[in-house]
N, C-alpha and C positions, 0 to 999 in steps of 0.2 A: 645612433638614432633609436630613440624607442619606440620598441612595438607595440600597438594600442592592440587591446585583445578584442576579439569578436564581441560584438552584443551578446547581451545573456541569451537570448532565443537561439541565435545562432550555435552559440557553445554546446547549446544544450541538444540541438539537432546534431552535433556534429560528434557529440561523445556517444548519445543514444543507438546513432547508426553505426559507433566503433562496437559498442557494445553488444548490438544485434549482428554484427558479423561473426563477433567471437563467440558467441553463446553455442554451445554445440550440445546436441542433443540425439540420445540413441532413437532406434528406430521406434520402441516402447515408447518413450517418452513424447515423439511427436504423434504419435498415436492418442494417447492418453490425453493429452495438452494442445492438441490440434485445434480445438473451438478457439481456445485463448490466445493460442498463437495468431489465429488469423486475423483476433480483432485487437491484437496488438499491430501487426503489420500495417492493418487498415489507418491504425491512430497513427502511426509515422509516416505514413504516408502522406495523410492530413496534415502531420505537421510540416513536411514538407513541401506541401502546396497552399499551405496556409488555409486549409479552411477547417471553419470553428463550427460545433453542433449548439445550439441550445434546445435544451429540451423542455418541454410546456408537461406541468403537472398536476395532479389532483384529483379531487374526490369525482365522479359522474357528475355529469350536469353543471360544471362550474363555467360553463361556455369557454372549455381550452380551444377547440377548433375554432371556433366564433374570434378567440383573441387571433389566432394565426392569421385567419383570412383578413382581420380588419389591421393587422400591421402590414401585411405585402397589398394590403387595400385588392384583393381578389378572393372572389368565393370558389376556392380550388376545394378546399375542404368541406366533407359533409355536413351537416347540422341538422339535426332534428329535435321537436320540441317532444318526445318519446326519452331520448338523453341515452346515452350509452352508445353511440355511433362507431365509436373509436374502438376497435378489437385489436389491432396492431399498431405497431410502431409507423409513423408515415410521416417523412421528412419532403420539407417544401424550401427552395431557395428563397429569402429573404433580399429583394432586390437592392440594396441599399450600397453607398459607397465606405468604403472603409480606408485609412491610410496604412491600419496593420493587417488587413487580411484581405485574401482574395476572395473568399466564400464566405456567406453565412447563411446555416439551415438552420429552417425551425422545426426541429420533432413534435409531431402531437403522439401524445402516447393515451395509454386505456386509463380508465378509470380506478385508481387505487379502492374503491369500496364495495366493490363487486366480489371481492376474494376475503381469504381470512387473512389474520394479522402476520402470520409465517409468510404467504403469500405475497401480502402488502413490504414486505420486508424486503423479499428478492425481489420485486419487482422495482424499489426504489432502488437496493443499489445496483440492479441491473442499467436502470438509466442513468445512474450517476456514473459507472462504467463507460455508458456509450457516451457522453454527453462533454462538453467542457463548461457548460455554463447551465444550470436550472431556473426555471419560473416556476415558481409553486404557486398556483391559482386559486383563492380561495372566492365564497361567495357570500361569506358571514363571518362571524365570528371564529375563532382558530377548535377546532371540534379535534376529538381523541385523536379520531384517524389523521387529522391535518398535523397533529403535533408527533404522529409516532413517525409520517413519513419525513417531516421536517428534522427530526432527530437520527433517522438513519442515514438522509442525505450528508448533514453534517460532521458525522462520524466516518463518513466515509471521503472526506473533507474536499466539498463540493462547494463550490463558489456558488450563491443562490440570491435570487432576488423574489419575494414574494409579491403578490399583484391580487388586490381587490379586486374583484371584476364585477358588474351589475353594481357599481356605485351610485348609479341614477337612479336607486330604488328610495335612496335615503335624502332625504334635505341634508341640508350643507352641515348644520349644526348637529344633527345624528351620525353623520359621514365621520366628522370631526373625532367624536366619542369611540366611535366603533374603530377607527384607526387607532386611537390610542390605547384603548383594551387590547388590539392586535399587538402590537408595539410592547405593551407590557409582558405578555405574555412567552416574547420570544426568549429564547436561550440564549441566543448572542445579536448580536447588533447585524441584523439583515436588514437592508433597503426594503421600503414598502411600498408600495405606489398603488393609488386608486385608478381602475380604469370603469370603461361601459363598451364591450364591445360589440354589441347588438342593443342600445339603449331603444328604446320604446317613446313617444311622445303621444298624447291625447289630439286629437283631430275632430271638429265638429262636423254632422254628418249635416245634407239639408234637411232633412225631415226631426232634425234636434237630438239625436240620441250622437252619444260619444263613442268614438274606436278609438285605438291603438294604431299607429303605424311606427315601423324600422324608421328613425334618426341616422346622422351620419355619427360612425363609431368615435368615440372620446376617451385615444390613445395616445395621443401627443406626448404627454407630458413621460408616460412607460417609454415610447420609442428613441424620446429623446435623453432617457438617461440612458439606455440600453446603447446608443450609440455612441455617449460620451463615454462608456466603461470599455466599448471595445475599441476605440480610438485611443483611449489611454494604455488599456493592455491586454488589448484581445491576443495580440500571439502571445503573450506570457502567459494568459489562463490555459490556449493550447498546448504550449511547453510544459508547464506544470501537470496537467491533465495524462500528457503523456509519458512523464517520469512517473508519475504515481502508477498507468497502467501496464507499464516495465516492470515497477518494485513488486506489485502484485505478481507479475509472470513469475517475477524471479522466486518468489516465495512457494509459490505453486510449484515451481520444479523443484525448489529444496526438499519442502514435504513429500514428493512423489519421491525423491531420492533417497531420502530418509525411512520411507516406505518399503523399498522395496530391497533395501540393503541393509536394513535394521540386525536382522539375525547373523548373514555374515558375519559383518563389524561385530556384533557382540561374539562371535566363535572366535575371529581372527585375535580380536584385541584378548579375550581368554588364553590362546596359546601363547602369546608372547608375555603374556602376564606371567604366565607356569614358568615359560623360561627364565624371564627374569629373575623370580622367585628363587630359582634352583639356583641360577648363578650366581646371587647375591648370598644368599645362604651360604652356599660353600665355599665362596672366595674368600682366600683371608686376608685380603689387603685391598685398602680402602682407594687407594688408584683405579685400581683394577675393577673396585666396586662402580665409579664413577664413570670410566670408560666402558664399561660393559653393560649398564645403566643406559647410556647414551647411545649406545651403537643399538640396542635393543628398541628403544623408542623411536630411534631414525628408520629402524626399517620398519616400524609397525606405520608410522605415517608415510613411508613410501606403499607401502601396502592399501593402506587404506587410500589413499590419492587413488591408485590404480581400481578399486574396487568401485568409487563414486565418479569414475570416469574424467579423473581431474590431475593429470600426470604433473609428477614436478621431480627436480634432480635433486641427490641430496644435503647438497646446498642450503636450497629451500628448503628442503627438511627440516634442517639444523635449527637454519635461522626461524621458521616456526615454531619448534620446540624454546627458543631462545626467549621469542617473545610472550610465550604461555608461562614462562618459568615464575613471574610475579604473579600467576595464579595456581601455582603447585608450591610456593614459599615455603609457606610453614611444614607440608609434606616432607618436600627438599630438604629442611633444614633436621626433620627427625630423622630423616633417613642417614643423613652425613653424619648425624652425632651417634644413630648405634651402630655405624660402620666403624666412627672411631673407638664406641667403647670395647666390639667386636675384637678391632687389631689389637688394643692395646691388654683384653686379656689375655690371647695370644701370644704375644711378645713375652707375659708374664708368667709363662707356663713353665720355663727352666728355673725361675725365682722360687714358684709357689709351689714345685714339686707337683705341677700337674693340677691341681687343684683349682687354678682359674678354669680349667675346661668346662668346669661345671654350670658354671652362669652365663657361659660365651652361648651352649645349645639355646637358652631361652632366645638370648639377643638375638643369633642366627634365624628363630623361629620366626620372633616380631618383624624382623627385618622383610623376612619372604612375606609375610601378609601384608607388611605394609607397602611394597614394592606392587604387590596382586592390586592393591587400592589404590596406587597411583597411575600404576599401566591402565586401571579401567577407567579413572579421573582423565588422564590424559587422549586416551582414545576416545572420549566423548568431546572434549574440547577441541582437539584435533578436525574430527568430523563439523563441528560448527564451525570452526574459522575455514574449514576448505570450500564450506558452500558459502561462505561470504566473502570469501577472497576472490574468486576468478571472475575477470572480465567488467570488473570496475562495478559494481552494486549501481543499479538506480536511484537506492534511497541515500547512499553515499554520494552518487553526482549530485541530488539535490542539496545534501548539506553543504555541499563544496558552493555550490552557485548561492545558498542562503549568506555562505559566510561574505561573500563578496556583492552581493547586489541588495540595497536595502529593501527592494521590491517583491522579490523572492522571499526574504525574510520576514515582510510583515503578512505575505499567503501563509507562510508555511507557519506563523504562529497563532495566527487566526485560525484556521482549519489544519491544525497540527495532523498527518500522517496516521492514519487509525492502525496500530501492529495488530497482527491476527497472533493469539495466542495457541499454542499447542505442539509448535516445535519442539520444543525441550523435551517433551513426553516422548518424541522419535529418537531422540538421540541413542546411540548402542550404548 
């Protein structure tokens, strides 16, 4: 009987729970990464309970709070003509029925144009980290602030929809031209929907004057689009967001470990490099060169694994060195060639009357220098691999899901995972 694998989201949840249980942090790491870890644990809990968050994001005064009120059909959030009422993020439940989810929260966010460019980028990244889907709200053609926020959200791999609010201000023909202009300026294929969260209509007064009054909100098209997306892929978006957040935490942990242990790792690699260089230079036999070099490298791997609190046994250390051999193939070939030349020169001593010892010394020095360089390179590669391999990396889990699920592959291609630079500089 063929075993049917569980659905993608269930597999995602199972793998992440297993990864979280295997995650081992020192007390120092728990202290420095405690905030990120709490965010991750909350996201894992939301994945288990199928609770999705939609962030409503945009400039001050574009009607974000009004849009949420219109969607939930209740005036829960404060709105004011003076603008800028929202100072902190505030979540309200959206009472809709979804076949994929148990709960959907709409999250109101502060306006992005009240702070500087660097602050806007941080706010956008923070909103992206804490939400599974983003509604970017505008009330005109795209401004430079809108485009900056949009680019940050897309770079963070965040699924989003763009909402043109207050669309009642334009006649139908002008509105069509405006929507066409907005779509033409979007860097990617982002859905755009016109809405009017708090439209106003003219009313003739008894004295003949005309005043405006609130009309029913026009958000049905946006509501329909959102519900369709949530029904189709809501739980998948929730799973992908959790995987991305776990991957970000894993990279933060890697960076911290590299920073903490860089000097110690450099000293350790230096000592083993010196020992290996001395042994290789002094040893006359090719077989012993290879065996001694492997023993030194294996001991180095074991010491590095203990330093980074990622213990392994000697067999696993040798297997890791074997996997890294292709990256050091050229160095290994040169080392092997020098060992063979040195052994040949030493074997020729009886025939040459000792004259072959003269070129053997420079060969031994070259071997020693090459052994130092190879050990340092091996140490850096081992540190990199150690931090990648433990516990099943979330990024690798996402790639595995993408290989077998076309919808995951679609989202990964549309919004690829943003890779942070700088880890390479922290290697020993």
